[in-house]
N, C-alpha and C positions, 0 to 999 in steps of 0.2 A: 619468634617471627615478626617479620617484617610486616607492620599494617597493609602496605601496598598488595601484601600476598592474600589478603582477605579478597573473597569474590566481589562483595560490595563495593571495597575501595579500588579495587581493580577495575571494576564494570566503570566506576565515575572517572577514574581516570583517564580510561580507553576514550570515553564520550568526550573528554577535554581534549584530550591529544588528536581526534579524528575531527573534530569540528572546531577548535582553535577557542574555542567559548569556555566560561567558568560553568561549573555544572550546577552552582546555584541559581543560574540566570535560566534553568529551564522551567517551564510553564508544565501546570498539572495535565492539558489536553495535548497531544499530540498529533501533527497532520506528518506523514511521512512520504517521499515522493522519489522518483529516479532522476529528474532532470533539474538543472540549475534554472532554466527559465522560468519554471516554477515557483522558487525562491526568489527570484529577480520579481516576479510580480506581486508576491506576498509583501515582499519589504517594500514595494511602490506603494500596497494598499494601506499597509500600517505606517510606513513613513519610520519603521525600525532597521536598524542596520543589520548587515549581512557578517556574521563570522563563518572563517572558512578556513580549511586546511584539507585533508583528503576528503571529508565531508564539508558541506556548508547547513548553515542553521541561522534562523532568525525567531526572537523571540517577542510575542507581543503580549507584555504586560497587562495590558489595559484588558487583550480579551482574555488572558491565561493561555494562551495559543504558541505553542513552540511548531516551526516548521522545518524539517529535517531532508537535507537530498543526501541518503546514503549511499547513490550508486547504483550499480545494477548486478543481479543474480543472486541467487539461494544464500552461499556462504554470507556476504554483506546483509542482506535480509536477517540472518540468523544473530548476526554480530549486534545490528540495531537496535532487537527486539531486546536480548539479553542485558544489554546496557541500560537500556531504557526500564527494564524491569526493576531495577534498584534504586529508581528514582523515589524519594519517599512520598511524595504526593502526587503521583500518577492515577490518573482517574481512566486513560483510554489512550488508543491509537487507531488512526484511521489513516490507510493506505488511500492514497490518489494514484493510481498507476495506468497504464496503458496494456491494451492486450491485443491480440490476434482474434477475431470473431472467426467461428467456425458454423455456428447456425446458420441456416440459410435465409432466415428472418433479420439478421443483424446488417445493419447499416454503419458505414463511418459516421463516429460522431457519437454512436450510442452509446447511454451509460447502463452498466451493467451492476448488480450488488449478487455478488457469488455468494451462493447457499452453502459451496464445499469446494474444494479443489483435491484432484487426484495427485498424491505424495512422489512424481517422479523425478525427483530429487534428492541429492545427498543429504540435506544439511537436517532435515526435520528426524532423520533416523537416529541423530544423537540427542534427541529431546524426548521422544514418543515411541513406542512398538510401532511397527510398520503397519499392524493391522488397525491404529487408532485414525479415523477420519481427521483430515482437516478442515475444521468448519470457524466460520466468525461467529463473533459473541451474537446469540439472537435479539438481544436488546437493541443493540447498534443497526441490526438491519431492519429492524422494526420503524426505529426513530426517523433512521434515513428515507426509508420507504414513504412515511408520514410526509417529510419535509418534501421530497419532489411531488409528490401529490398536490400537496399546497402550495407550492412556488410554480409548478412547472405544469399542472394538471394532467401529468403523465404518471404511469405506473412503471416503475424501471424495470429492464429485463433481468432475470435471474435464472440461475441453474449451476450445472457443476461445471467448473474450469478444469483445467490441466496444466499442474507447473510442472515443466521440465528443466533440465539442465542441457537437454541437448540443441545447440542453437540452429544447426544447418537441419532441423527435423524438416523444413517444406519440401524437401527434396527425395524424401525417404518415404517411397509408396509403402512400405509394410508399417511404418508409423501412421502416416495419414490413414491407413483402414484400422487402425486400431482405435483413433479419435473418433472417428467418425462410427465405429461398432459401438463405443461407449456412449454415444449422445453428447458428446461434451460440447458446451455453448461457446466457449473460449479458450484460450491457451496464453501462457504467461512464463515467468521464470521465477515470481518470490512467493505467491500469495499461499500457496501452502505452506510455505516455510513460516511465513507471518503468522498464519494461523495457527501451528502446531507449535512454535515457541509460547505465543499469546497464551495458548492454554495451558502448556506445560508449567507456564511462570505466573499464571494467574494475571494475565494483563487483559482486559479487554480490548478485542482487535476487531476491526472492521476492513472493509474495502468498499471504493468506489471506483469500477474501473473503466477507463473509455476506450471505446474497441478503435485502433488507431489504424488499422488495416483489415485485409480481408484474404489471407495469405492462401487459400483453396480457388478462389476465384481467378479467371483470368486477369492479367494484370494487377492483381492484388495485394503482391508482396510489398511490402514498406521500401521506399526507396529515399535516398537522400532528401529528394524535392518535395517528396510527399510527405514526409514526417516534419518539413519546414511548413509546409501547409495546416497541417495538423495543429502543428504548436500555435500559428496565427490565429486559426479561426476556432480551437475549441479551449486552449488553455484557461482563459479568464473563465470562460461557465464551470468549466470542472472544478476549479479551485474555490471559486465562490459557493459552489453547492456544498464542498466538504466542507467551509467553513460556517454555512448555514447548519449541516449537521450538527457540527462540533454545538454551535450556540444552541440549539435545541436539545442536547444531550445535557449541556449546563442548565437550560432553563427549565426541563424537568425534573431534574436533581434525584432522579431515581436510580436505584440499584440497576446497574446493566450486565453484570457479569454471569 
């Protein structure tokens, strides 16, 4: 059998093909995102080059952090988590994503630490039985909350998210009734997949989500113009907070699994 057909080698080759980066460059702590703007800003902050193919990545060996933009959607989230799980020195993965705020208390720009996410997508079913909940690694949420209280003197919003592969749900009354009935705090397209694959493959996984739109409020659905406003206003704070969380994980040097 060709060595490439082994799962570990195939995963590493996939990372190299998708990012254009040698797998040996990957650091122990991984930030993942959906938007190239985050990668550009991380490159600017660190002074490190961007590798790019289907995905893009920047490696900051000084901080032992790599950041990957893996695209959008549950299948891509499953692929990136599965491939990263084969990195020999992997310590944790933190998602910096955007979500639609559902809870009435949320405002644009709020940061959310998800405590769980409903698995209304297809990818996670390949990794866990459907009745297993999608949960982040508790230790990462604990450290993230500590960082936000210390750095910003604020307690982050938290609650149950809903991850769906149904992109046009905003116009489906039955779907909206469902998420309201279940007291969903926010909705996205990847979090349940990331948590499920991380749990199944023993990868400490967390998320810090930015509320980018309020789709159930009048005029609250994200548009091309509003999306640009979100990037310009919140990208830097979101990314810098994620970096501080990873730095605190490194500083505490304690088991987070």
